[in-house]
Backbone as CSV, one residue per row, in Angstrom:
resi,resn,N_x,N_y,N_z,CA_x,CA_y,CA_z,C_x,C_y,C_z
1,MET,122.967,127.028,85.602,121.695,126.448,85.943,121.923,125.066,86.564
2,VAL,121.213,124.792,87.616,121.371,123.541,88.348,120.269,122.566,87.945
3,ARG,120.663,121.330,87.703,119.696,120.301,87.346,119.314,119.521,88.595
4,PHE,118.040,119.254,88.750,117.578,118.478,89.893,117.854,116.999,89.634
5,LYS,118.470,116.362,90.594,118.806,114.946,90.477,117.706,114.131,91.133
6,ASN,117.108,113.262,90.372,116.015,112.425,90.854,116.393,110.959,90.793
7,ARG,115.684,110.158,91.547,115.769,108.714,91.476,114.364,108.190,91.227
8,TYR,114.287,107.127,90.478,113.011,106.486,90.178,113.026,105.107,90.823
9,LEU,112.044,104.854,91.655,111.952,103.609,92.407,110.787,102.792,91.870
10,MET,111.059,101.577,91.443,109.987,100.690,91.013,109.718,99.705,92.135
11,MET,108.456,99.604,92.503,108.076,98.754,93.623,106.905,97.883,93.253
12,GLU,106.753,96.811,94.030,105.632,95.901,93.863,104.869,95.839,95.183
13,ILE,103.566,96.006,95.110,102.726,95.916,96.296,102.289,94.462,96.453
14,ILE,102.538,93.907,97.625,102.142,92.536,97.915,101.049,92.596,98.967
15,TRP,99.859,92.156,98.604,98.728,92.186,99.532,98.825,90.977,100.439
16,ILE,98.871,91.225,101.737,99.041,90.145,102.709,97.736,89.386,102.921
17,ASP,96.637,90.119,103.050,95.358,89.418,103.150,94.945,88.986,101.747
18,SER,94.319,87.853,101.651,94.010,87.294,100.333,92.567,87.559,99.921
19,LYS,92.049,88.712,100.306,90.686,89.059,99.914,90.628,89.341,98.418
20,ARG,89.542,88.979,97.822,89.291,89.280,96.415,88.089,90.193,96.330
21,PRO,87.955,91.063,95.425,88.909,91.408,94.380,89.992,92.341,94.911
22,LEU,91.083,92.411,94.163,92.160,93.312,94.545,91.686,94.755,94.382
23,PRO,92.118,95.639,95.255,91.640,97.014,95.171,92.216,97.736,93.965
24,ASN,91.500,98.736,93.520,91.966,99.585,92.444,92.830,100.669,93.065
25,ILE,94.136,100.543,92.950,95.013,101.536,93.538,95.256,102.651,92.533
26,ASP,95.347,103.871,93.029,95.632,104.994,92.155,96.820,105.779,92.700
27,GLU,97.271,106.767,91.928,98.467,107.516,92.281,98.320,108.269,93.602
28,MET,97.180,108.893,93.830,96.997,109.698,95.034,96.986,108.836,96.298
29,THR,96.404,107.671,96.234,96.381,106.776,97.390,97.797,106.373,97.778
30,ILE,98.596,105.977,96.796,99.978,105.574,97.054,100.792,106.757,97.555
31,LEU,100.627,107.919,96.918,101.378,109.106,97.319,101.048,109.522,98.747
32,ASN,99.770,109.529,99.103,99.384,109.889,100.465,99.904,108.885,101.490
33,THR,99.922,107.610,101.142,100.452,106.579,102.043,101.951,106.773,102.263
34,ILE,102.684,107.084,101.189,104.128,107.307,101.312,104.401,108.564,102.136
35,ARG,103.659,109.641,101.865,103.845,110.880,102.633,103.578,110.657,104.119
36,GLU,102.527,109.929,104.425,102.187,109.638,105.819,103.298,108.836,106.492
37,SER,103.859,107.861,105.780,104.930,107.050,106.340,106.204,107.869,106.556
38,VAL,106.528,108.760,105.617,107.699,109.618,105.780,107.521,110.526,106.985
39,GLN,106.321,111.076,107.158,106.074,111.965,108.290,106.151,111.214,109.619
40,ILE,105.620,110.019,109.677,105.670,109.229,110.913,107.110,108.876,111.269
41,ASN,107.903,108.474,110.273,109.246,107.970,110.544,110.327,109.047,110.605
42,PHE,110.152,110.172,109.889,111.186,111.203,109.845,110.689,112.586,110.257
43,GLY,109.434,112.693,110.638,108.903,113.953,111.140,108.569,114.945,110.044
44,ASP,108.207,116.159,110.482,107.813,117.205,109.539,108.981,117.661,108.675
45,PHE,110.164,117.717,109.258,111.335,118.127,108.480,111.639,117.114,107.379
46,GLY,111.565,115.832,107.701,111.793,114.794,106.700,110.763,114.847,105.589
47,LEU,109.503,115.089,105.966,108.452,115.198,104.961,108.674,116.415,104.074
48,GLY,109.050,117.527,104.679,109.289,118.744,103.905,110.444,118.606,102.934
49,SER,111.488,117.902,103.351,112.641,117.739,102.465,112.358,116.738,101.341
50,CYS,111.465,115.796,101.568,111.132,114.801,100.539,110.028,115.259,99.596
51,GLN,109.171,116.120,100.069,107.934,116.433,99.361,108.146,117.196,98.058
52,GLY,109.276,117.874,97.911,109.498,118.685,96.715,109.430,117.910,95.422
53,SER,110.032,116.749,95.383,110.062,115.990,94.131,109.352,114.651,94.230
54,LEU,108.707,114.370,95.335,108.023,113.091,95.510,106.787,113.033,94.616
55,GLN,106.757,112.045,93.742,105.643,111.920,92.799,105.504,110.468,92.373
56,VAL,104.271,110.023,92.251,104.005,108.692,91.718,103.806,108.842,90.218
57,LYS,104.666,108.197,89.440,104.640,108.342,87.991,103.781,107.285,87.302
58,TYR,103.659,106.101,87.910,102.981,105.003,87.231,102.427,104.028,88.255
59,THR,101.209,103.585,88.044,100.644,102.499,88.838,99.934,101.523,87.905
60,ASN,99.979,100.259,88.260,99.251,99.236,87.536,98.586,98.360,88.582
61,SER,97.273,98.461,88.688,96.563,97.717,89.723,96.451,96.227,89.411
62,LEU,96.682,95.844,88.176,96.622,94.429,87.818,97.887,93.694,88.265
63,THR,99.042,94.294,88.012,100.308,93.668,88.409,100.856,94.256,89.709
64,ASN,100.168,95.246,90.278,100.561,95.900,91.536,101.949,96.522,91.458
65,THR,102.259,97.121,90.319,103.545,97.776,90.110,103.376,99.281,90.259
66,VAL,104.360,99.924,90.911,104.328,101.365,91.145,105.713,101.929,90.853
67,ILE,105.761,103.089,90.185,107.006,103.820,89.986,106.876,105.153,90.702
68,VAL,107.857,105.462,91.560,107.854,106.693,92.353,109.114,107.478,92.027
69,ARG,108.966,108.798,91.843,110.118,109.676,91.655,110.399,110.390,92.970
70,CYS,111.666,110.463,93.347,112.038,111.196,94.557,113.386,111.873,94.336
71,ASP,113.743,112.770,95.234,115.007,113.472,95.190,116.138,112.494,95.484
72,ARG,117.269,112.658,94.800,118.391,111.735,94.981,118.924,111.759,96.416
73,ASP,118.954,112.946,97.018,119.477,113.054,98.383,118.544,112.422,99.413
74,GLN,117.258,112.372,99.131,116.273,111.835,100.069,115.825,110.422,99.724
75,CYS,116.489,109.804,98.774,116.077,108.480,98.297,116.093,107.437,99.416
76,GLN,117.098,107.470,100.268,117.195,106.487,101.344,116.077,106.662,102.364
77,HIS,115.695,107.919,102.630,114.581,108.169,103.554,113.273,107.635,102.975
78,VAL,113.069,107.876,101.686,111.839,107.410,101.038,111.805,105.881,101.006
79,LEU,112.921,105.247,100.666,112.974,103.782,100.648,112.726,103.192,102.032
80,ALA,113.319,103.807,103.051,113.103,103.313,104.413,111.640,103.446,104.810
81,SER,111.026,104.572,104.474,109.616,104.787,104.816,108.707,103.835,104.061
82,ILE,109.030,103.585,102.804,108.217,102.678,101.996,108.296,101.255,102.547
83,SER,109.473,100.863,102.990,109.608,99.494,103.508,108.880,99.305,104.840
84,LEU,108.557,100.408,105.518,107.853,100.318,106.794,106.330,100.442,106.661
85,ILE,105.833,100.563,105.452,104.389,100.631,105.226,103.787,99.240,105.428
86,THR,102.733,99.179,106.236,102.083,97.884,106.497,100.618,97.871,106.077
87,GLU,100.098,99.022,105.676,98.673,99.096,105.366,98.432,100.152,104.286
88,ILE,97.604,99.801,103.319,97.190,100.737,102.269,95.678,100.672,102.182
89,ASN,95.021,101.796,102.416,93.550,101.879,102.384,92.888,100.849,103.297
90,GLY,93.466,100.612,104.466,92.861,99.694,105.416,93.119,98.229,105.147
91,ARG,93.886,97.906,104.122,94.217,96.513,103.816,95.684,96.262,104.105
92,SER,95.982,95.123,104.688,97.366,94.767,105.000,98.150,94.579,103.716
93,ALA,99.277,95.264,103.648,100.106,95.197,102.449,101.569,95.345,102.815
94,MET,102.406,94.900,101.901,103.842,95.029,102.042,104.356,95.534,100.703
95,ILE,105.323,96.444,100.718,105.856,96.977,99.467,107.292,96.502,99.315
96,ARG,107.567,95.882,98.175,108.898,95.348,97.878,109.545,96.201,96.798
97,SER,110.759,96.661,97.063,111.500,97.443,96.083,112.082,96.502,95.038
98,VAL,111.763,96.765,93.778,112.210,95.897,92.693,113.415,96.487,91.985
99,SER,113.379,97.805,91.717,114.441,98.431,90.955,114.597,99.883,91.377
100,GLN,115.796,100.408,91.178,116.084,101.804,91.461,116.915,102.314,90.291
101,ALA,116.518,103.462,89.718,117.209,103.962,88.540,117.353,105.478,88.605
102,GLY,118.287,105.992,87.816,118.513,107.425,87.759,117.696,108.112,86.696
103,THR,117.153,107.354,85.740,116.326,107.947,84.686,115.010,107.189,84.571
104,ILE,114.020,107.890,84.075,112.704,107.276,83.896,112.758,106.221,82.791
105,ARG,113.631,106.413,81.827,113.751,105.449,80.722,114.210,104.086,81.234
106,THR,115.217,104.064,82.080,115.715,102.812,82.638,114.672,102.150,83.525
107,CYS,113.980,102.962,84.311,112.941,102.422,85.187,111.761,101.904,84.367
108,ARG,111.459,102.569,83.269,110.377,102.123,82.391,110.692,100.762,81.786
109,GLU,111.944,100.556,81.383,112.343,99.265,80.815,112.233,98.151,81.856
110,ALA,112.649,98.456,83.090,112.544,97.456,84.166,111.071,97.158,84.474
111,ALA,110.226,98.193,84.457,108.796,97.990,84.721,108.143,97.169,83.614
112,LEU,108.516,97.423,82.381,107.957,96.664,81.264,108.350,95.187,81.369
113,LYS,109.598,94.933,81.724,110.062,93.552,81.892,109.332,92.877,83.050
114,HIS,109.188,93.586,84.160,108.515,93.032,85.342,107.041,92.776,85.064
115,ASP,106.354,93.759,84.455,104.929,93.596,84.163,104.682,92.470,83.169
116,THR,105.560,92.332,82.186,105.413,91.251,81.209,105.510,89.891,81.892
117,SER,106.492,89.738,82.777,106.629,88.450,83.464,105.446,88.199,84.405
118,GLN,104.959,89.239,85.064,103.801,89.084,85.951,102.553,88.686,85.162
119,LEU,102.336,89.341,84.023,101.151,89.035,83.219,101.229,87.634,82.614
120,LYS,102.423,87.198,82.251,102.559,85.836,81.730,102.266,84.813,82.816
121,ASN,102.648,85.121,84.060,102.320,84.230,85.162,100.818,84.213,85.441
122,MET,100.144,85.310,85.141,98.708,85.422,85.393,97.874,84.992,84.188
123,LYS,98.501,84.502,83.136,97.795,84.185,81.897,96.664,83.187,82.120
124,ALA,96.904,82.169,82.918,95.865,81.169,83.178,94.705,81.779,83.958
125,TYR,95.007,82.696,84.854,93.974,83.350,85.664,93.143,84.327,84.823
126,LEU,93.805,85.059,83.924,93.115,86.068,83.130,92.315,85.475,81.974
127,GLY,92.805,84.413,81.402,92.107,83.778,80.291,92.076,84.668,79.061
128,SER,90.884,84.954,78.556,90.745,85.736,77.331,91.083,87.208,77.527
129,LYS,91.115,87.666,78.748,91.435,89.072,79.016,92.943,89.337,78.984
130,PHE,93.747,88.286,78.787,95.199,88.425,78.856,95.737,89.400,77.817
131,GLU,95.313,89.244,76.567,95.833,90.094,75.487,95.532,91.565,75.744
132,GLN,94.295,91.860,76.146,93.917,93.246,76.394,94.665,93.813,77.605
133,ALA,94.836,93.019,78.647,95.569,93.477,79.829,97.033,93.741,79.489
134,PHE,97.615,92.888,78.665,99.005,93.059,78.258,99.174,94.325,77.421
135,ILE,98.258,94.556,76.499,98.323,95.752,75.650,98.147,97.013,76.483
136,ASN,97.181,97.009,77.408,96.959,98.184,78.260,98.175,98.492,79.128
137,ALA,98.781,97.463,79.709,99.947,97.665,80.572,101.129,98.200,79.780
138,SER,101.390,97.626,78.616,102.542,98.072,77.832,102.318,99.476,77.268
139,ASP,101.084,99.806,76.885,100.802,101.163,76.403,100.986,102.199,77.489
140,LYS,100.536,101.874,78.693,100.650,102.815,79.810,102.117,103.056,80.164
141,ILE,102.923,102.004,80.140,104.352,102.161,80.448,105.049,102.943,79.337
142,ASN,104.743,102.650,78.090,105.398,103.338,76.979,105.032,104.810,76.886
143,ASN,103.915,105.198,77.486,103.503,106.604,77.453,104.011,107.422,78.637
144,LEU,104.910,106.859,79.446,105.490,107.608,80.552,106.293,108.789,80.007
145,ASP,106.330,109.881,80.762,107.093,111.061,80.363,108.581,110.738,80.378
146,LEU,109.225,111.055,79.282,110.678,110.838,79.233,111.376,112.089,79.527
């Protein structure tokens, strides 16, 4: 029996325009944006080869963190396509790759560390909502499929 080799990519969305409020991003929006970018940059064959295991595992609209699963052989194509994304839902954005891991557990630990530091930086902005936002973010990360 053959095991499918996956890579987990943790990324941060950086909104270039400073409009408020920040949009509520969801898994399907990010997935469709990545698929569109792969198709534009690598064609139908590239999209077909990436689409089998391409999945968004986690999003956090407060810290703009995203975890994407992709095939190990197509990881470079997905990373290249993600770095060429300039717009999400009509808003100017840039996606920065933060971490790359072979297991969801390792990527989850990196996401928890990243989200914690982001939320601590946002503590003054969030005020009394900080504790609840921190609990929600850590619960969502800890409930990822292992």
